[in-house]
N, C-alpha and C positions, 0 to 999 in steps of 0.2 A: 504494500500500500504506500502511495506517495505521501510526502509531507502535506501536500494540498488536500488530499483525501482525508488525512488524519485531522487536519485543522477543520475541515468541513464537518466531519463526524463529531468532533468535539463541540462545535457550535450548535449543531442540531441536538446533541445530547443535553448540553447545558440549558438550551432554550426550552426544551421539552420538560426538563426537571423544574425549572423556575415557573413555567406556566402551570404545571400541576400544583405546585406549592401555592402559587398565587390564587388559583381557582379554589383550593381548599380553604384558604384564609378568607376569601370573599364569601364563600358559602357560610363559614362560621360567623362572619360579620353580619350576614343577612339573618342569622338566627339570634343575634344578640342585640342589645340596645345600649345606648349611652356610651360610657367610656370604653367598655369592652369592645363594642362594635368599632368605635373609632380607632382603638389600638390594633385590631385585626386589619382594618383598611390601611392604616399607616404602615404596618409590617408588610402587607402585600405590595404597597407602592415602593417601599424600600427594596424588596426583593426584585421587583420589576426593573427599577432603576439600576440596581447592581448587575442584573442580567444584561441590560442594554449596554452598559459600559464594558462588560466582559466580551460581549459579542463584537463591539467596536474594536476591542483589542485583538481579538481573534481574526477579525476581518482584515485589519492592518497587517497582521502576520501573514495571512493568506496572500495578500497583495504583494508583500515583499518576497514571498516564496515564488510566486508566479513570475515576478520581475526577474528574480535571480535565475530561474530556469530559462526564461526567454533570452537572457544574455549569454547563456552557455552555448557553445558551438554544437 
């Protein structure tokens, strides 16, 4: 498996995990009220932001890998 494929698989795996966690937190928030619901929503937002930043990092890594491979003879 190439470095690019590894990076892609890592992005997909991390994104899937974070989406599942965020979905669970939002479901819990829907069942709660007040401070507890707000805490669940805040945690879901934090996880989604973290995932977004990680995906951007992995995307940059993938771009660098493709660029390096393109420059090879």
